[in-house]
N, CA, C and O atoms as CSV, one atom per row, in Angstrom:
chain,resi,resn,atom,element,x,y,z
A,1,MET,N,N,14.349,-26.962,-91.689
A,1,MET,CA,C,14.181,-26.866,-90.258
A,1,MET,C,C,15.403,-27.485,-89.573
A,1,MET,O,O,15.877,-28.550,-89.969
A,2,SER,N,N,15.889,-26.821,-88.570
A,2,SER,CA,C,17.042,-27.302,-87.809
A,2,SER,C,C,16.609,-28.414,-86.864
A,2,SER,O,O,15.500,-28.397,-86.330
A,3,ARG,N,N,17.500,-29.380,-86.665
A,3,ARG,CA,C,17.202,-30.482,-85.742
A,3,ARG,C,C,18.005,-30.338,-84.464
A,3,ARG,O,O,18.436,-31.339,-83.890
A,4,GLY,N,N,18.211,-29.139,-84.018
A,4,GLY,CA,C,18.927,-28.925,-82.767
A,4,GLY,C,C,20.262,-28.240,-82.968
A,4,GLY,O,O,20.634,-27.841,-84.072
A,5,ARG,N,N,20.955,-28.124,-81.871
A,5,ARG,CA,C,22.254,-27.454,-81.853
A,5,ARG,C,C,23.273,-28.236,-82.674
A,5,ARG,O,O,23.309,-29.465,-82.627
A,6,GLN,N,N,24.097,-27.515,-83.425
A,6,GLN,CA,C,25.155,-28.141,-84.200
A,6,GLN,C,C,26.231,-28.679,-83.255
A,6,GLN,O,O,26.625,-27.984,-82.319
A,7,PRO,N,N,26.716,-29.912,-83.484
A,7,PRO,CA,C,27.774,-30.445,-82.629
A,7,PRO,C,C,29.074,-29.677,-82.850
A,7,PRO,O,O,29.460,-29.424,-83.991
A,8,THR,N,N,29.736,-29.313,-81.780
A,8,THR,CA,C,30.966,-28.537,-81.924
A,8,THR,C,C,32.192,-29.258,-81.385
A,8,THR,O,O,33.304,-28.982,-81.834
A,9,LYS,N,N,32.024,-30.174,-80.437
A,9,LYS,CA,C,33.166,-30.839,-79.808
A,9,LYS,C,C,34.025,-31.566,-80.843
A,9,LYS,O,O,35.233,-31.345,-80.913
A,10,ASN,N,N,33.411,-32.420,-81.634
A,10,ASN,CA,C,34.190,-33.171,-82.616
A,10,ASN,C,C,34.593,-32.316,-83.811
A,10,ASN,O,O,35.632,-32.560,-84.425
A,11,ARG,N,N,33.786,-31.324,-84.142
A,11,ARG,CA,C,34.178,-30.391,-85.212
A,11,ARG,C,C,35.456,-29.664,-84.788
A,11,ARG,O,O,36.379,-29.512,-85.587
A,12,ASP,N,N,35.508,-29.217,-83.532
A,12,ASP,CA,C,36.705,-28.549,-83.025
A,12,ASP,C,C,37.905,-29.491,-83.019
A,12,ASP,O,O,39.022,-29.078,-83.329
A,13,ALA,N,N,37.674,-30.764,-82.664
A,13,ALA,CA,C,38.764,-31.749,-82.688
A,13,ALA,C,C,39.255,-31.958,-84.120
A,13,ALA,O,O,40.459,-32.076,-84.348
A,14,GLY,N,N,38.350,-32.006,-85.071
A,14,GLY,CA,C,38.729,-32.154,-86.474
A,14,GLY,C,C,39.525,-30.964,-86.977
A,14,GLY,O,O,40.499,-31.127,-87.711
A,15,ILE,N,N,39.116,-29.781,-86.588
A,15,ILE,CA,C,39.843,-28.572,-86.995
A,15,ILE,C,C,41.233,-28.558,-86.369
A,15,ILE,O,O,42.195,-28.149,-87.019
A,16,ALA,N,N,41.353,-28.997,-85.127
A,16,ALA,CA,C,42.675,-29.066,-84.481
A,16,ALA,C,C,43.590,-30.030,-85.236
A,16,ALA,O,O,44.772,-29.745,-85.427
A,17,MET,N,N,43.037,-31.187,-85.670
A,17,MET,CA,C,43.836,-32.137,-86.459
A,17,MET,C,C,44.236,-31.509,-87.791
A,17,MET,O,O,45.366,-31.681,-88.247
A,18,ALA,N,N,43.324,-30.793,-88.406
A,18,ALA,CA,C,43.585,-30.172,-89.704
A,18,ALA,C,C,44.663,-29.099,-89.602
A,18,ALA,O,O,45.444,-28.918,-90.536
A,19,GLN,N,N,44.716,-28.394,-88.489
A,19,GLN,CA,C,45.718,-27.341,-88.325
A,19,GLN,C,C,47.138,-27.889,-88.342
A,19,GLN,O,O,48.079,-27.148,-88.626
A,20,GLY,N,N,47.308,-29.164,-88.046
A,20,GLY,CA,C,48.618,-29.798,-88.150
A,20,GLY,C,C,49.049,-29.994,-89.593
A,20,GLY,O,O,50.220,-30.260,-89.860
A,21,ARG,N,N,48.118,-29.865,-90.523
A,21,ARG,CA,C,48.408,-30.047,-91.944
A,21,ARG,C,C,48.532,-28.738,-92.696
A,21,ARG,O,O,48.973,-28.732,-93.845
A,22,GLY,N,N,48.151,-27.617,-92.070
A,22,GLY,CA,C,48.238,-26.325,-92.750
A,22,GLY,C,C,47.261,-25.328,-92.159
A,22,GLY,O,O,46.744,-25.518,-91.058
A,23,THR,N,N,47.016,-24.258,-92.910
A,23,THR,CA,C,46.100,-23.215,-92.485
A,23,THR,C,C,44.672,-23.658,-92.768
A,23,THR,O,O,44.366,-24.120,-93.867
A,24,VAL,N,N,43.807,-23.517,-91.783
A,24,VAL,CA,C,42.416,-23.949,-91.912
A,24,VAL,C,C,41.527,-22.734,-92.140
A,24,VAL,O,O,41.597,-21.748,-91.406
A,25,MET,N,N,40.699,-22.822,-93.161
A,25,MET,CA,C,39.707,-21.787,-93.452
A,25,MET,C,C,38.337,-22.429,-93.303
A,25,MET,O,O,37.970,-23.304,-94.087
A,26,GLN,N,N,37.573,-21.995,-92.291
A,26,GLN,CA,C,36.268,-22.585,-92.023
A,26,GLN,C,C,35.188,-21.915,-92.864
A,26,GLN,O,O,35.262,-20.725,-93.170
A,27,PHE,N,N,34.173,-22.716,-93.235
A,27,PHE,CA,C,33.035,-22.200,-93.977
A,27,PHE,C,C,31.867,-22.000,-93.020
A,27,PHE,O,O,31.739,-22.721,-92.029
A,28,VAL,N,N,31.031,-21.039,-93.311
A,28,VAL,CA,C,29.867,-20.749,-92.483
A,28,VAL,C,C,28.874,-21.904,-92.593
A,28,VAL,O,O,28.504,-22.293,-93.701
A,29,PRO,N,N,28.437,-22.459,-91.461
A,29,PRO,CA,C,27.469,-23.555,-91.519
A,29,PRO,C,C,26.135,-23.074,-92.107
A,29,PRO,O,O,25.549,-22.102,-91.631
A,30,ASP,N,N,25.674,-23.761,-93.134
A,30,ASP,CA,C,24.354,-23.520,-93.694
A,30,ASP,C,C,23.899,-24.788,-94.408
A,30,ASP,O,O,24.666,-25.741,-94.543
A,31,THR,N,N,22.679,-24.797,-94.855
A,31,THR,CA,C,22.123,-26.015,-95.447
A,31,THR,C,C,22.753,-26.364,-96.790
A,31,THR,O,O,22.717,-27.529,-97.187
A,32,GLY,N,N,23.324,-25.406,-97.498
A,32,GLY,CA,C,23.876,-25.675,-98.823
A,32,GLY,C,C,25.366,-25.979,-98.865
A,32,GLY,O,O,25.917,-26.202,-99.943
A,33,ARG,N,N,26.027,-25.992,-97.715
A,33,ARG,CA,C,27.484,-26.199,-97.759
A,33,ARG,C,C,27.803,-27.670,-98.032
A,33,ARG,O,O,27.098,-28.573,-97.581
A,34,VAL,N,N,28.875,-27.880,-98.777
A,34,VAL,CA,C,29.297,-29.243,-99.097
A,34,VAL,C,C,30.559,-29.636,-98.353
A,34,VAL,O,O,30.929,-30.810,-98.339
A,35,CYS,N,N,31.232,-28.661,-97.729
A,35,CYS,CA,C,32.391,-28.994,-96.890
A,35,CYS,C,C,32.412,-28.054,-95.690
A,35,CYS,O,O,31.823,-26.973,-95.715
A,36,ASP,N,N,33.096,-28.485,-94.651
A,36,ASP,CA,C,33.143,-27.716,-93.416
A,36,ASP,C,C,34.314,-26.744,-93.367
A,36,ASP,O,O,34.210,-25.652,-92.807
A,37,PHE,N,N,35.427,-27.156,-93.959
A,37,PHE,CA,C,36.589,-26.283,-93.986
A,37,PHE,C,C,37.547,-26.708,-95.097
A,37,PHE,O,O,37.410,-27.766,-95.711
A,38,MET,N,N,38.522,-25.832,-95.320
A,38,MET,CA,C,39.544,-26.075,-96.327
A,38,MET,C,C,40.901,-25.986,-95.634
A,38,MET,O,O,41.126,-25.104,-94.805
A,39,ILE,N,N,41.797,-26.900,-95.979
A,39,ILE,CA,C,43.165,-26.860,-95.452
A,39,ILE,C,C,44.057,-26.387,-96.594
A,39,ILE,O,O,44.000,-26.919,-97.702
A,40,ARG,N,N,44.879,-25.383,-96.310
A,40,ARG,CA,C,45.779,-24.826,-97.310
A,40,ARG,C,C,47.202,-24.920,-96.770
A,40,ARG,O,O,47.490,-24.439,-95.674
A,41,GLY,N,N,48.091,-25.543,-97.545
A,41,GLY,CA,C,49.481,-25.629,-97.124
A,41,GLY,C,C,50.269,-26.645,-97.919
A,41,GLY,O,O,49.698,-27.568,-98.500
A,42,ALA,N,N,51.573,-26.479,-97.947
A,42,ALA,CA,C,52.494,-27.386,-98.650
A,42,ALA,C,C,52.092,-27.563,-100.107
A,42,ALA,O,O,52.212,-28.657,-100.659
A,43,GLY,N,N,51.614,-26.483,-100.734
A,43,GLY,CA,C,51.257,-26.547,-102.150
A,43,GLY,C,C,49.992,-27.336,-102.436
A,43,GLY,O,O,49.756,-27.727,-103.579
A,44,ARG,N,N,49.180,-27.577,-101.424
A,44,ARG,CA,C,47.954,-28.368,-101.573
A,44,ARG,C,C,46.760,-27.632,-100.991
A,44,ARG,O,O,46.895,-26.786,-100.107
A,45,ILE,N,N,45.598,-27.973,-101.504
A,45,ILE,CA,C,44.329,-27.516,-100.946
A,45,ILE,C,C,43.479,-28.756,-100.731
A,45,ILE,O,O,43.345,-29.591,-101.626
A,46,VAL,N,N,42.906,-28.873,-99.537
A,46,VAL,CA,C,42.072,-30.029,-99.201
A,46,VAL,C,C,40.729,-29.515,-98.700
A,46,VAL,O,O,40.665,-28.755,-97.734
A,47,PHE,N,N,39.657,-29.936,-99.367
A,47,PHE,CA,C,38.304,-29.630,-98.909
A,47,PHE,C,C,37.856,-30.775,-98.010
A,47,PHE,O,O,37.945,-31.938,-98.405
A,48,VAL,N,N,37.374,-30.463,-96.801
A,48,VAL,CA,C,37.041,-31.499,-95.827
A,48,VAL,C,C,35.587,-31.365,-95.363
A,48,VAL,O,O,35.113,-30.274,-95.044
A,49,ARG,N,N,34.907,-32.494,-95.339
A,49,ARG,CA,C,33.566,-32.585,-94.756
A,49,ARG,C,C,33.669,-33.517,-93.555
A,49,ARG,O,O,34.191,-34.624,-93.682
A,50,ILE,N,N,33.179,-33.088,-92.386
A,50,ILE,CA,C,33.172,-33.897,-91.170
A,50,ILE,C,C,31.731,-34.334,-90.910
A,50,ILE,O,O,30.793,-33.544,-91.024
A,51,LYS,N,N,31.582,-35.600,-90.559
A,51,LYS,CA,C,30.240,-36.127,-90.313
A,51,LYS,C,C,30.300,-37.176,-89.220
A,51,LYS,O,O,31.228,-37.984,-89.181
A,52,ARG,N,N,29.313,-37.169,-88.331
A,52,ARG,CA,C,29.213,-38.211,-87.315
A,52,ARG,C,C,28.606,-39.453,-87.944
A,52,ARG,O,O,27.598,-39.378,-88.648
A,53,ALA,N,N,29.225,-40.589,-87.686
A,53,ALA,CA,C,28.770,-41.861,-88.240
A,53,ALA,C,C,28.083,-42.677,-87.162
A,53,ALA,O,O,28.633,-42.882,-86.080
A,54,ALA,N,N,26.886,-43.139,-87.458
A,54,ALA,CA,C,26.184,-44.009,-86.513
A,54,ALA,C,C,26.920,-45.337,-86.381
A,54,ALA,O,O,27.015,-45.901,-85.291
A,55,ARG,N,N,27.443,-45.830,-87.511
A,55,ARG,CA,C,28.237,-47.073,-87.536
A,55,ARG,C,C,29.539,-46.762,-88.253
A,55,ARG,O,O,29.561,-46.555,-89.466
A,56,LEU,N,N,30.604,-46.730,-87.502
A,56,LEU,CA,C,31.898,-46.377,-88.082
A,56,LEU,C,C,32.712,-47.606,-88.462
A,56,LEU,O,O,33.484,-47.564,-89.420
A,57,HIS,N,N,32.551,-48.695,-87.726
A,57,HIS,CA,C,33.366,-49.879,-87.939
A,57,HIS,C,C,32.653,-50.867,-88.849
A,57,HIS,O,O,32.204,-51.931,-88.422
A,58,CYS,N,N,32.563,-50.481,-90.110
A,58,CYS,CA,C,31.991,-51.346,-91.134
A,58,CYS,C,C,32.813,-51.144,-92.404
A,58,CYS,O,O,33.767,-50.366,-92.412
A,59,GLY,N,N,32.454,-51.825,-93.447
A,59,GLY,CA,C,33.218,-51.757,-94.680
A,59,GLY,C,C,33.113,-50.409,-95.381
A,59,GLY,O,O,32.164,-49.653,-95.174
A,60,VAL,N,N,34.107,-50.129,-96.211
A,60,VAL,CA,C,34.155,-48.881,-96.956
A,60,VAL,C,C,32.954,-48.772,-97.898
A,60,VAL,O,O,32.395,-47.688,-98.064
A,61,LEU,N,N,32.560,-49.871,-98.505
A,61,LEU,CA,C,31.420,-49.865,-99.411
A,61,LEU,C,C,30.140,-49.442,-98.683
A,61,LEU,O,O,29.348,-48.665,-99.216
A,62,GLU,N,N,29.942,-49.954,-97.470
A,62,GLU,CA,C,28.773,-49.577,-96.680
A,62,GLU,C,C,28.805,-48.094,-96.314
A,62,GLU,O,O,27.780,-47.416,-96.372
A,63,LEU,N,N,29.980,-47.596,-95.939
A,63,LEU,CA,C,30.102,-46.182,-95.602
A,63,LEU,C,C,29.874,-45.308,-96.832
A,63,LEU,O,O,29.251,-44.250,-96.737
A,64,ALA,N,N,30.377,-45.747,-97.982
A,64,ALA,CA,C,30.175,-44.987,-99.220
A,64,ALA,C,C,28.688,-44.883,-99.552
A,64,ALA,O,O,28.224,-43.842,-100.016
A,65,GLU,N,N,27.954,-45.951,-99.318
A,65,GLU,CA,C,26.514,-45.940,-99.568
A,65,GLU,C,C,25.798,-45.053,-98.543
A,65,GLU,O,O,24.912,-44.279,-98.905
A,66,GLU,N,N,26.176,-45.162,-97.287
A,66,GLU,CA,C,25.537,-44.395,-96.215
A,66,GLU,C,C,25.740,-42.885,-96.383
A,66,GLU,O,O,24.840,-42.101,-96.079
A,67,TYR,N,N,26.905,-42.480,-96.860
A,67,TYR,CA,C,27.241,-41.059,-96.969
A,67,TYR,C,C,27.343,-40.605,-98.418
A,67,TYR,O,O,28.141,-39.725,-98.741
A,68,LYS,N,N,26.540,-41.201,-99.290
A,68,LYS,CA,C,26.613,-40.878,-100.719
A,68,LYS,C,C,26.233,-39.425,-101.004
A,68,LYS,O,O,26.745,-38.840,-101.958
A,69,GLU,N,N,25.349,-38.832,-100.204
A,69,GLU,CA,C,24.991,-37.423,-100.416
A,69,GLU,C,C,26.177,-36.507,-100.130
A,69,GLU,O,O,26.446,-35.583,-100.897
A,70,GLN,N,N,26.890,-36.758,-99.027
A,70,GLN,CA,C,28.061,-35.947,-98.692
A,70,GLN,C,C,29.163,-36.140,-99.734
A,70,GLN,O,O,29.844,-35.186,-100.110
A,71,ILE,N,N,29.331,-37.383,-100.197
A,71,ILE,CA,C,30.337,-37.679,-101.216
A,71,ILE,C,C,29.986,-36.972,-102.513
A,71,ILE,O,O,30.860,-36.397,-103.162
A,72,ALA,N,N,28.716,-37.007,-102.899
A,72,ALA,CA,C,28.274,-36.327,-104.121
A,72,ALA,C,C,28.494,-34.818,-104.001
A,72,ALA,O,O,28.895,-34.168,-104.966
A,73,GLY,N,N,28.233,-34.267,-102.819
A,73,GLY,CA,C,28.473,-32.843,-102.607
A,73,GLY,C,C,29.940,-32.484,-102.746
A,73,GLY,O,O,30.279,-31.479,-103.370
A,74,LEU,N,N,30.811,-33.298,-102.169
A,74,LEU,CA,C,32.251,-33.052,-102.294
A,74,LEU,C,C,32.712,-33.148,-103.740
A,74,LEU,O,O,33.631,-32.438,-104.148
A,75,ARG,N,N,32.086,-34.014,-104.511
A,75,ARG,CA,C,32.465,-34.164,-105.927
A,75,ARG,C,C,32.111,-32.953,-106.775
A,75,ARG,O,O,32.570,-32.843,-107.912
A,76,THR,N,N,31.303,-32.043,-106.245
A,76,THR,CA,C,31.010,-30.819,-106.989
A,76,THR,C,C,32.173,-29.834,-106.917
A,76,THR,O,O,32.194,-28.842,-107.646
A,77,LEU,N,N,33.143,-30.104,-106.039
A,77,LEU,CA,C,34.332,-29.266,-105.888
A,77,LEU,C,C,35.464,-29.832,-106.737
A,77,LEU,O,O,35.455,-31.021,-107.055
A,78,PRO,N,N,36.441,-29.002,-107.109
A,78,PRO,CA,C,37.594,-29.523,-107.855
A,78,PRO,C,C,38.290,-30.619,-107.055
A,78,PRO,O,O,38.289,-30.588,-105.824
A,79,GLY,N,N,38.884,-31.585,-107.749
A,79,GLY,CA,C,39.548,-32.676,-107.050
A,79,GLY,C,C,40.692,-33.283,-107.822
A,79,GLY,O,O,40.878,-34.500,-107.799
A,80,SER,N,N,41.467,-32.455,-108.510
A,80,SER,CA,C,42.603,-33.000,-109.250
A,80,SER,C,C,43.842,-32.164,-108.971
A,80,SER,O,O,43.758,-31.035,-108.488
A,81,GLY,N,N,44.989,-32.744,-109.286
A,81,GLY,CA,C,46.248,-32.057,-109.043
A,81,GLY,C,C,46.476,-31.827,-107.567
A,81,GLY,O,O,46.377,-32.762,-106.772
A,82,PRO,N,N,46.782,-30.587,-107.185
A,82,PRO,CA,C,47.052,-30.317,-105.768
A,82,PRO,C,C,45.785,-30.120,-104.932
A,82,PRO,O,O,45.876,-29.811,-103.744
A,83,VAL,N,N,44.617,-30.295,-105.532
A,83,VAL,CA,C,43.355,-30.113,-104.818
A,83,VAL,C,C,42.717,-31.479,-104.573
A,83,VAL,O,O,42.514,-32.250,-105.511
A,84,THR,N,N,42.399,-31.777,-103.307
A,84,THR,CA,C,41.752,-33.043,-102.968
A,84,THR,C,C,40.524,-32.783,-102.115
A,84,THR,O,O,40.333,-31.697,-101.568
A,85,ARG,N,N,39.688,-33.828,-102.019
A,85,ARG,CA,C,38.458,-33.760,-101.229
A,85,ARG,C,C,38.490,-34.914,-100.241
A,85,ARG,O,O,38.838,-36.039,-100.599
A,86,GLU,N,N,38.123,-34.627,-98.981
A,86,GLU,CA,C,38.158,-35.666,-97.956
A,86,GLU,C,C,36.875,-35.663,-97.133
A,86,GLU,O,O,36.279,-34.618,-96.874
A,87,LEU,N,N,36.472,-36.864,-96.731
A,87,LEU,CA,C,35.344,-37.062,-95.829
A,87,LEU,C,C,35.913,-37.651,-94.549
A,87,LEU,O,O,36.531,-38.716,-94.577
A,88,TRP,N,N,35.712,-36.969,-93.429
A,88,TRP,CA,C,36.194,-37.441,-92.133
A,88,TRP,C,C,34.970,-37.857,-91.322
A,88,TRP,O,O,34.070,-37.053,-91.081
A,89,LEU,N,N,34.946,-39.105,-90.910
A,89,LEU,CA,C,33.835,-39.622,-90.118
A,89,LEU,C,C,34.301,-39.883,-88.696
A,89,LEU,O,O,35.428,-40.329,-88.480
A,90,TYR,N,N,33.444,-39.609,-87.735
A,90,TYR,CA,C,33.768,-39.877,-86.336
A,90,TYR,C,C,32.589,-40.571,-85.671
A,90,TYR,O,O,31.443,-40.439,-86.101
A,91,SER,N,N,32.897,-41.317,-84.610
A,91,SER,CA,C,31.856,-42.035,-83.876
A,91,SER,C,C,31.499,-41.286,-82.600
A,91,SER,O,O,32.142,-40.301,-82.237
A,92,LYS,N,N,30.481,-41.764,-81.940
A,92,LYS,CA,C,30.046,-41.201,-80.662
A,92,LYS,C,C,31.173,-41.246,-79.631
A,92,LYS,O,O,31.258,-40.383,-78.757
A,93,LYS,N,N,32.044,-42.265,-79.739
A,93,LYS,CA,C,33.150,-42.442,-78.793
A,93,LYS,C,C,34.436,-41.772,-79.278
A,93,LYS,O,O,35.518,-42.054,-78.761
A,94,CYS,N,N,34.321,-40.889,-80.264
A,94,CYS,CA,C,35.445,-40.101,-80.786
A,94,CYS,C,C,36.486,-40.901,-81.552
A,94,CYS,O,O,37.647,-40.495,-81.605
A,95,ALA,N,N,36.108,-42.022,-82.145
A,95,ALA,CA,C,36.995,-42.727,-83.076
A,95,ALA,C,C,36.817,-42.071,-84.435
A,95,ALA,O,O,35.719,-41.620,-84.764
A,96,TRP,N,N,37.882,-42.012,-85.233
A,96,TRP,CA,C,37.847,-41.332,-86.530
A,96,TRP,C,C,38.256,-42.271,-87.652
A,96,TRP,O,O,39.057,-43.183,-87.447
A,97,ARG,N,N,37.702,-42.046,-88.844
A,97,ARG,CA,C,38.166,-42.663,-90.091
A,97,ARG,C,C,38.167,-41.570,-91.154
A,97,ARG,O,O,37.312,-40.684,-91.153
A,98,TYR,N,N,39.142,-41.645,-92.061
A,98,TYR,CA,C,39.372,-40.594,-93.046
A,98,TYR,C,C,39.345,-41.195,-94.445
A,98,TYR,O,O,39.885,-42.277,-94.676
A,99,PHE,N,N,38.708,-40.477,-95.383
A,99,PHE,CA,C,38.579,-40.972,-96.750
A,99,PHE,C,C,38.857,-39.859,-97.748
A,99,PHE,O,O,38.421,-38.723,-97.561
A,100,ARG,N,N,39.580,-40.187,-98.799
A,100,ARG,CA,C,39.760,-39.279,-99.929
A,100,ARG,C,C,38.645,-39.587,-100.909
A,100,ARG,O,O,38.402,-40.747,-101.243
A,101,VAL,N,N,37.973,-38.550,-101.366
A,101,VAL,CA,C,36.878,-38.707,-102.319
A,101,VAL,C,C,37.440,-38.478,-103.721
A,101,VAL,O,O,37.908,-37.387,-104.044
A,102,THR,N,N,37.386,-39.521,-104.543
A,102,THR,CA,C,37.836,-39.425,-105.926
A,102,THR,C,C,36.615,-39.293,-106.831
A,102,THR,O,O,35.480,-39.298,-106.355
A,103,ASP,N,N,36.848,-39.176,-108.124
A,103,ASP,CA,C,35.732,-39.066,-109.060
A,103,ASP,C,C,34.971,-40.373,-109.204
A,103,ASP,O,O,33.821,-40.375,-109.642
A,104,THR,N,N,35.604,-41.494,-108.837
A,104,THR,CA,C,34.958,-42.793,-109.027
A,104,THR,C,C,34.677,-43.548,-107.736
A,104,THR,O,O,34.026,-44.592,-107.779
A,105,GLY,N,N,35.135,-43.072,-106.611
A,105,GLY,CA,C,34.919,-43.792,-105.359
A,105,GLY,C,C,35.545,-43.064,-104.191
A,105,GLY,O,O,35.777,-41.856,-104.239
A,106,ILE,N,N,35.819,-43.831,-103.124
A,106,ILE,CA,C,36.514,-43.273,-101.964
A,106,ILE,C,C,37.652,-44.212,-101.583
A,106,ILE,O,O,37.576,-45.421,-101.803
A,107,GLU,N,N,38.711,-43.638,-101.007
A,107,GLU,CA,C,39.876,-44.400,-100.556
A,107,GLU,C,C,40.129,-44.041,-99.104
A,107,GLU,O,O,40.136,-42.863,-98.747
A,108,GLU,N,N,40.334,-45.036,-98.274
A,108,GLU,CA,C,40.659,-44.740,-96.879
A,108,GLU,C,C,42.093,-44.245,-96.812
A,108,GLU,O,O,42.986,-44.802,-97.450
A,109,ILE,N,N,42.300,-43.200,-96.037
A,109,ILE,CA,C,43.622,-42.594,-95.898
A,109,ILE,C,C,43.985,-42.521,-94.423
A,109,ILE,O,O,43.134,-42.684,-93.548
A,110,SER,N,N,45.261,-42.274,-94.167
A,110,SER,CA,C,45.688,-42.086,-92.779
A,110,SER,C,C,45.429,-40.639,-92.385
A,110,SER,O,O,45.320,-39.778,-93.258
A,111,PRO,N,N,45.328,-40.353,-91.103
A,111,PRO,CA,C,45.064,-38.979,-90.682
A,111,PRO,C,C,46.253,-38.045,-90.856
A,111,PRO,O,O,46.093,-36.826,-90.802
A,112,VAL,N,N,47.430,-38.595,-91.063
A,112,VAL,CA,C,48.638,-37.783,-91.181
A,112,VAL,C,C,48.837,-37.375,-92.634
A,112,VAL,O,O,49.166,-38.208,-93.478
A,113,VAL,N,N,48.644,-36.128,-92.916
A,113,VAL,CA,C,48.854,-35.530,-94.228
A,113,VAL,C,C,48.091,-36.250,-95.337
A,113,VAL,O,O,48.468,-36.141,-96.504
A,114,GLY,N,N,47.044,-36.972,-95.007
A,114,GLY,CA,C,46.196,-37.580,-96.012
A,114,GLY,C,C,46.856,-38.677,-96.820
A,114,GLY,O,O,46.431,-38.955,-97.941
A,115,ASN,N,N,47.894,-39.312,-96.272
A,115,ASN,CA,C,48.547,-40.401,-96.992
A,115,ASN,C,C,47.617,-41.598,-97.075
A,115,ASN,O,O,46.824,-41.844,-96.166
A,116,LEU,N,N,47.718,-42.334,-98.161
A,116,LEU,CA,C,46.956,-43.561,-98.251
A,116,LEU,C,C,47.480,-44.533,-97.215
A,116,LEU,O,O,48.679,-44.561,-96.937
A,117,ILE,N,N,46.587,-45.333,-96.639
A,117,ILE,CA,C,47.010,-46.320,-95.659
A,117,ILE,C,C,47.847,-47.370,-96.381
A,117,ILE,O,O,47.396,-47.913,-97.389
A,118,PRO,N,N,49.061,-47.675,-95.894
A,118,PRO,CA,C,49.935,-48.621,-96.572
A,118,PRO,C,C,49.329,-50.018,-96.661
A,118,PRO,O,O,48.559,-50.437,-95.797
A,119,ALA,N,N,49.694,-50.720,-97.715
A,119,ALA,CA,C,49.234,-52.094,-97.893
A,119,ALA,C,C,49.693,-52.930,-96.714
A,119,ALA,O,O,50.809,-52.757,-96.225
A,120,GLY,N,N,48.835,-53.839,-96.251
A,120,GLY,CA,C,49.175,-54.692,-95.130
A,120,GLY,C,C,48.862,-54.059,-93.784
A,120,GLY,O,O,48.973,-54.727,-92.756
A,121,LYS,N,N,48.474,-52.788,-93.765
A,121,LYS,CA,C,48.150,-52.094,-92.532
A,121,LYS,C,C,46.722,-51.571,-92.595
A,121,LYS,O,O,46.446,-50.462,-92.137
A,122,THR,N,N,45.826,-52.350,-93.151
A,122,THR,CA,C,44.463,-51.880,-93.361
A,122,THR,C,C,43.590,-52.112,-92.137
A,122,THR,O,O,43.498,-53.236,-91.645
A,123,PRO,N,N,42.943,-51.053,-91.639
A,123,PRO,CA,C,41.999,-51.238,-90.552
A,123,PRO,C,C,40.755,-51.963,-91.066
A,123,PRO,O,O,40.599,-52.165,-92.270
A,124,ALA,N,N,39.891,-52.343,-90.165
A,124,ALA,CA,C,38.696,-53.092,-90.528
A,124,ALA,C,C,37.898,-52.351,-91.595
A,124,ALA,O,O,37.526,-51.191,-91.416
A,125,GLY,N,N,37.642,-53.035,-92.702
A,125,GLY,CA,C,36.804,-52.483,-93.748
A,125,GLY,C,C,37.431,-51.398,-94.566
A,125,GLY,O,O,36.708,-50.667,-95.242
A,126,SER,N,N,38.746,-51.245,-94.548
A,126,SER,CA,C,39.359,-50.133,-95.272
A,126,SER,C,C,39.713,-50.538,-96.691
A,126,SER,O,O,39.532,-51.682,-97.108
A,127,GLY,N,N,40.215,-49.572,-97.398
A,127,GLY,CA,C,40.641,-49.780,-98.767
A,127,GLY,C,C,39.944,-48.825,-99.690
A,127,GLY,O,O,39.243,-47.917,-99.244
A,128,ALA,N,N,40.130,-49.023,-100.978
A,128,ALA,CA,C,39.493,-48.188,-101.975
A,128,ALA,C,C,38.259,-48.904,-102.486
A,128,ALA,O,O,38.226,-50.131,-102.581
A,129,VAL,N,N,37.263,-48.133,-102.807
A,129,VAL,CA,C,36.038,-48.718,-103.305
A,129,VAL,C,C,35.384,-47.739,-104.264
A,129,VAL,O,O,35.448,-46.527,-104.063
A,130,THR,N,N,34.762,-48.259,-105.293
A,130,THR,CA,C,33.999,-47.417,-106.180
A,130,THR,C,C,32.667,-47.154,-105.515
A,130,THR,O,O,31.951,-48.086,-105.148
A,131,ALA,N,N,32.338,-45.895,-105.363
A,131,ALA,CA,C,31.124,-45.513,-104.650
A,131,ALA,C,C,30.029,-45.110,-105.629
A,131,ALA,O,O,30.313,-44.728,-106.764
A,132,PRO,N,N,28.788,-45.197,-105.191
A,132,PRO,CA,C,27.670,-44.780,-106.041
A,132,PRO,C,C,27.711,-43.296,-106.326
A,132,PRO,O,O,26.842,-42.778,-107.027
């Protein structure tokens, strides 16, 4: 059963950000999808899932636990070599955090081309963490 209209404002903002990284191929929204779109470009493929976070400014471990279903879904997709999986979380106030989903956990990344956030420049609660 649907719980109302699908949010489009932040999904559109996420797609606009993704277009700066390459060609975006959107997937049809349905109950079985594990990602919202794929970014193709610069010899890479990135599967992206966008999700609204009730609490965005907390530790990576807490976010990994809160979104373990989405992370598990992304892990069903290939994730090695030039193929990566990312979880993009946004808040009600349009703040964003980005994570690369690995086979053993999640790593916070910068929004620009999915680079890892440099050491010494970690936002609140960022870093790599082994997720459930």
